[in-house]
BALOBA-1460 file (C-alpha; in Angstrom, 3 decimals):
// residues 150
<rec num="1" residu="m" x="7.798" y="-25.171" z="16.633"/>
<rec num="2" residu="l" x="9.896" y="-22.182" z="17.717"/>
<rec num="3" residu="e" x="12.352" y="-22.908" z="14.914"/>
<rec num="4" residu="e" x="9.522" y="-23.038" z="12.360"/>
<rec num="5" residu="f" x="8.169" y="-19.717" z="13.610"/>
<rec num="6" residu="k" x="11.631" y="-18.153" z="13.359"/>
<rec num="7" residu="k" x="11.991" y="-19.422" z="9.788"/>
<rec num="8" residu="f" x="8.510" y="-18.078" z="8.931"/>
<rec num="9" residu="a" x="9.159" y="-14.658" z="10.496"/>
<rec num="10" residu="m" x="12.489" y="-14.204" z="8.758"/>
<rec num="11" residu="r" x="11.217" y="-14.925" z="5.248"/>
<rec num="12" residu="g" x="11.452" y="-11.941" z="2.921"/>
<rec num="13" residu="n" x="7.741" y="-11.429" z="2.259"/>
<rec num="14" residu="v" x="6.881" y="-11.415" z="5.984"/>
<rec num="15" residu="m" x="9.512" y="-8.734" z="6.599"/>
<rec num="16" residu="d" x="8.214" y="-6.763" z="3.594"/>
<rec num="17" residu="l" x="4.712" y="-6.947" z="5.028"/>
<rec num="18" residu="a" x="5.922" y="-5.758" z="8.433"/>
<rec num="19" residu="v" x="7.681" y="-2.776" z="6.865"/>
<rec num="20" residu="a" x="4.590" y="-1.987" z="4.783"/>
<rec num="21" residu="v" x="2.353" y="-2.023" z="7.871"/>
<rec num="22" residu="v" x="4.675" y="0.328" z="9.787"/>
<rec num="23" residu="i" x="5.012" y="2.738" z="6.860"/>
<rec num="24" residu="g" x="1.265" y="2.522" z="6.177"/>
<rec num="25" residu="g" x="0.503" y="3.398" z="9.800"/>
<rec num="26" residu="a" x="2.804" y="6.418" z="9.665"/>
<rec num="27" residu="f" x="1.300" y="7.483" z="6.333"/>
<rec num="28" residu="g" x="-2.177" y="7.146" z="7.852"/>
<rec num="29" residu="k" x="-1.197" y="9.488" z="10.703"/>
<rec num="30" residu="i" x="0.107" y="12.036" z="8.206"/>
<rec num="31" residu="t" x="-3.121" y="11.817" z="6.222"/>
<rec num="32" residu="t" x="-5.235" y="12.212" z="9.356"/>
<rec num="33" residu="s" x="-3.253" y="15.296" z="10.330"/>
<rec num="34" residu="l" x="-3.651" y="16.691" z="6.806"/>
<rec num="35" residu="v" x="-7.409" y="16.254" z="6.994"/>
<rec num="36" residu="n" x="-7.899" y="17.493" z="10.570"/>
<rec num="37" residu="d" x="-5.328" y="20.302" z="10.619"/>
<rec num="38" residu="v" x="-5.128" y="21.562" z="7.028"/>
<rec num="39" residu="i" x="-8.204" y="20.619" z="4.967"/>
<rec num="40" residu="m" x="-11.116" y="20.720" z="7.423"/>
<rec num="41" residu="p" x="-10.473" y="24.180" z="8.991"/>
<rec num="42" residu="p" x="-10.851" y="26.068" z="5.659"/>
<rec num="43" residu="i" x="-13.890" y="23.941" z="4.716"/>
<rec num="44" residu="g" x="-15.425" y="24.707" z="8.113"/>
<rec num="45" residu="l" x="-14.676" y="28.408" z="7.631"/>
<rec num="46" residu="l" x="-16.324" y="28.412" z="4.188"/>
<rec num="47" residu="l" x="-19.400" y="26.721" z="5.665"/>
<rec num="48" residu="g" x="-19.865" y="29.349" z="8.378"/>
<rec num="49" residu="k" x="-17.134" y="28.589" z="10.913"/>
<rec num="50" residu="v" x="-18.284" y="25.005" z="11.448"/>
<rec num="51" residu="d" x="-15.911" y="22.706" z="13.335"/>
<rec num="52" residu="f" x="-16.682" y="19.277" z="11.900"/>
<rec num="53" residu="s" x="-15.033" y="17.486" z="14.805"/>
<rec num="54" residu="n" x="-17.572" y="19.184" z="17.099"/>
<rec num="55" residu="l" x="-20.705" y="18.145" z="15.182"/>
<rec num="56" residu="f" x="-22.725" y="15.627" z="17.160"/>
<rec num="57" residu="i" x="-26.229" y="14.602" z="18.143"/>
<rec num="58" residu="c" x="-26.810" y="14.120" z="21.844"/>
<rec num="59" residu="l" x="-29.056" y="11.148" z="22.565"/>
<rec num="60" residu="s" x="-29.915" y="12.282" z="26.095"/>
<rec num="61" residu="k" x="-32.436" y="15.007" z="26.916"/>
<rec num="62" residu="e" x="-29.743" y="17.462" z="28.037"/>
<rec num="63" residu="q" x="-27.949" y="19.763" z="25.588"/>
<rec num="64" residu="y" x="-24.189" y="20.300" z="25.667"/>
<rec num="65" residu="p" x="-22.204" y="23.140" z="24.072"/>
<rec num="66" residu="s" x="-19.490" y="20.844" z="22.729"/>
<rec num="67" residu="l" x="-18.680" y="17.209" z="22.125"/>
<rec num="68" residu="a" x="-16.020" y="17.368" z="24.829"/>
<rec num="69" residu="a" x="-18.604" y="18.581" z="27.353"/>
<rec num="70" residu="a" x="-20.997" y="15.793" z="26.372"/>
<rec num="71" residu="k" x="-18.261" y="13.166" z="26.682"/>
<rec num="72" residu="t" x="-17.198" y="14.556" z="30.058"/>
<rec num="73" residu="a" x="-20.785" y="14.264" z="31.267"/>
<rec num="74" residu="g" x="-20.947" y="10.714" z="29.904"/>
<rec num="75" residu="a" x="-23.828" y="11.511" z="27.560"/>
<rec num="76" residu="p" x="-24.418" y="9.147" z="24.639"/>
<rec num="77" residu="t" x="-23.705" y="10.918" z="21.331"/>
<rec num="78" residu="i" x="-23.657" y="10.272" z="17.599"/>
<rec num="79" residu="n" x="-20.448" y="11.929" z="16.402"/>
<rec num="80" residu="y" x="-21.266" y="12.486" z="12.732"/>
<rec num="81" residu="g" x="-18.666" y="15.277" z="12.412"/>
<rec num="82" residu="l" x="-15.861" y="12.888" z="13.338"/>
<rec num="83" residu="f" x="-17.345" y="10.405" z="10.878"/>
<rec num="84" residu="i" x="-17.193" y="13.035" z="8.096"/>
<rec num="85" residu="n" x="-13.540" y="13.686" z="8.991"/>
<rec num="86" residu="s" x="-12.850" y="9.942" z="8.805"/>
<rec num="87" residu="l" x="-14.542" y="9.668" z="5.396"/>
<rec num="88" residu="i" x="-12.443" y="12.509" z="3.993"/>
<rec num="89" residu="d" x="-9.340" y="10.999" z="5.613"/>
<rec num="90" residu="f" x="-10.064" y="7.622" z="4.010"/>
<rec num="91" residu="t" x="-10.747" y="9.175" z="0.590"/>
<rec num="92" residu="i" x="-7.446" y="11.044" z="0.595"/>
<rec num="93" residu="l" x="-5.549" y="7.987" z="1.824"/>
<rec num="94" residu="a" x="-7.168" y="5.739" z="-0.800"/>
<rec num="95" residu="f" x="-6.414" y="8.259" z="-3.565"/>
<rec num="96" residu="a" x="-2.785" y="8.586" z="-2.447"/>
<rec num="97" residu="m" x="-2.387" y="4.800" z="-2.405"/>
<rec num="98" residu="f" x="-4.004" y="4.614" z="-5.853"/>
<rec num="99" residu="i" x="-1.413" y="7.078" z="-7.184"/>
<rec num="100" residu="v" x="1.449" y="5.129" z="-5.572"/>
<rec num="101" residu="v" x="0.253" y="1.789" z="-6.983"/>
<rec num="102" residu="k" x="-0.366" y="3.333" z="-10.405"/>
<rec num="103" residu="q" x="3.192" y="4.717" z="-10.490"/>
<rec num="104" residu="m" x="4.642" y="1.387" z="-9.334"/>
<rec num="105" residu="n" x="2.750" y="-0.437" z="-12.098"/>
<rec num="106" residu="r" x="3.984" y="2.103" z="-14.650"/>
<rec num="107" residu="l" x="7.585" y="1.652" z="-13.519"/>
<rec num="108" residu="m" x="7.243" y="-2.143" z="-13.571"/>
<rec num="109" residu="a" x="5.820" y="-1.993" z="-17.109"/>
<rec num="110" residu="l" x="8.765" y="0.146" z="-18.266"/>
<rec num="111" residu="r" x="11.152" y="-2.313" z="-16.699"/>
<rec num="112" residu="a" x="9.473" y="-5.315" z="-18.344"/>
<rec num="113" residu="k" x="9.564" y="-3.995" z="-21.938"/>
<rec num="114" residu="p" x="10.988" y="-6.493" z="-24.441"/>
<rec num="115" residu="g" x="13.944" y="-4.289" z="-25.408"/>
<rec num="116" residu="s" x="15.030" y="-3.756" z="-21.824"/>
<rec num="117" residu="a" x="15.141" y="-7.433" z="-20.768"/>
<rec num="118" residu="e" x="18.498" y="-9.091" z="-20.194"/>
<rec num="119" residu="a" x="19.789" y="-11.327" z="-22.964"/>
<rec num="120" residu="p" x="19.193" y="-15.043" z="-22.366"/>
<rec num="121" residu="t" x="22.166" y="-17.077" z="-21.114"/>
<rec num="122" residu="t" x="20.780" y="-20.522" z="-21.949"/>
<rec num="123" residu="r" x="19.106" y="-22.222" z="-24.881"/>
<rec num="124" residu="e" x="17.418" y="-25.532" z="-25.588"/>
<rec num="125" residu="c" x="19.216" y="-28.424" z="-27.255"/>
<rec num="126" residu="p" x="17.408" y="-29.282" z="-30.539"/>
<rec num="127" residu="h" x="18.063" y="-32.990" z="-30.009"/>
<rec num="128" residu="c" x="17.250" y="-33.738" z="-26.352"/>
<rec num="129" residu="f" x="15.498" y="-30.467" z="-25.422"/>
<rec num="130" residu="s" x="17.591" y="-29.961" z="-22.290"/>
<rec num="131" residu="s" x="18.916" y="-26.581" z="-21.234"/>
<rec num="132" residu="m" x="22.486" y="-25.615" z="-22.122"/>
<rec num="133" residu="n" x="24.720" y="-22.557" z="-22.246"/>
<rec num="134" residu="i" x="23.941" y="-20.305" z="-25.178"/>
<rec num="135" residu="k" x="27.605" y="-20.375" z="-26.327"/>
<rec num="136" residu="a" x="27.897" y="-24.183" z="-26.270"/>
<rec num="137" residu="t" x="28.670" y="-26.103" z="-29.474"/>
<rec num="138" residu="r" x="27.989" y="-29.514" z="-27.910"/>
<rec num="139" residu="c" x="25.105" y="-30.453" z="-25.605"/>
<rec num="140" residu="p" x="26.368" y="-31.475" z="-22.154"/>
<rec num="141" residu="n" x="23.515" y="-33.998" z="-21.765"/>
<rec num="142" residu="c" x="23.278" y="-35.864" z="-25.065"/>
<rec num="143" residu="t" x="26.710" y="-34.774" z="-26.450"/>
<rec num="144" residu="s" x="25.181" y="-33.868" z="-29.802"/>
<rec num="145" residu="e" x="26.905" y="-31.145" z="-31.774"/>
<rec num="146" residu="v" x="24.821" y="-28.003" z="-32.117"/>
<rec num="147" residu="k" x="25.332" y="-24.900" z="-34.200"/>
<rec num="148" residu="p" x="26.578" y="-21.906" z="-32.209"/>
<rec num="149" residu="t" x="24.166" y="-19.011" z="-31.933"/>
<rec num="150" residu="a" x="25.033" y="-15.779" z="-33.651"/>
């Protein structure tokens, strides 16, 4: 069982997935920082110096000046400001991934154009329909003579 797991873990697509998860996590942190540290402060300033990360509804009867104070007191809160930050974070991350996938698809399409494909190295025998070298003049399977390709 350990040997099977080792074989599974060392396959190429599992390693690719592991790398993608690590890079995706790092990219997510960068996006979160972009939203929290670069995008939201100017938006908050334009909306009257609102700090979105400090917008909350306290579910207890007491009022608190900040979310941190409410959390310190152990008050139950609905943190809709943090939710707004997360929505913007997700939107930017999804758009960035859309752009990356779109560019990858474009590059793959350029690579797969008919003129850019490698020339074939084999052809089919007209007599026995087996595969043979494109330069062959005799089929290695049925030994029939075949015309060389130009």
